N, C-alpha and C positions, 0 to 999 in steps of 0.2 A: 090146035086143039089136043093133040096127041100129048104135049107136055103136061097139060091141066090134067088129063085123064091118068097119066102116069103118076102125077102128084097126089091125085085122089086115091089111086091105088096103094101108094106108099102109106097115105094116113089110115087107109083100111087094114094094111098089114100090121100097123103099130096097135091097132085095136085088137087085132087077132093075137099078137104076141102078149099084149097085156093080158087077155083072158086065159091063154095057155099058162102063163107065169103065175096068175093069181089062183087058179081053181085046180090044176091037174097036177096033184102030188107026185104020182108015180112016173107019168111020162112026159113032163113038161120039157126037159131037156131035149130029149129025142125029138119032139114035136117041134120046139122052137128051132133047132139046128135044121131039121128038115125042111121047114118053111123058108128059113133064110138062105138056105143052100141051093134051093131050086134055080135052074139055069135062068129062067125067065125073071125070076126076082132078083138075081145078081145083076142082069143086064139092066134092068131098070133102076136099080140102086146106083150102078156106075154111071148112067146117063143122066139121071135127074137128081137135083138136090132140092131139099125141102127146108123150109125155115121152121125150126121147132123152138118155141118160146118157153113151154112149160116143163118144168125141171123132170117131171116123170117121163115126159115123152122124150127128152133129150136121152135119158138112159135106155129107152126103147130103140130110139134111132141108133144110138151106139151099138147095140145088139145087132140091129138089122144091117148096119155097115161092116160090122166085124164079128160075125158069128163064131163064137168059140166058147169052149166050157167055162172060161173065168168070166166073160161078160154075162153069159146066161145065169151062172150062179150069182154074180152080182145083182142082177135083175130080180131073181127069185128072193134073195135076202131082203131087198129094198121093199117087195110087195109084201113079204111076211111082216116086217116093221112096221110098215105103213097101215096095213089093216089090222094089226093087234092095238095100234094107238086109237083106232076108231071106235 
C-alpha cells in the first residue's frame, strides 16, 4: 500500500509543478525548486518510479527527478508555448 500511496503522491506533485510553471510568473522557479528539493520528496522520488505516458508529464517528471534551473526553465518555456497555442 505504501508504494501505491507514494505513486499517488508523485502524481499530485506533477500537478503542483504544472500549476506553478503555468501560473506564477515571478516565483515559479524558486517554488518549483523548493518543492522538488524537499527531503521527503527526494526520498520518494528515489524510492518509487512511476510510468509517465503523456508528453507534458514526462517533462514534469524530468524536473521532479532532476531539479535544476535548466530543467525548470525548459518546463516554463514549454508551458508558455503550449498555452499560447490554445
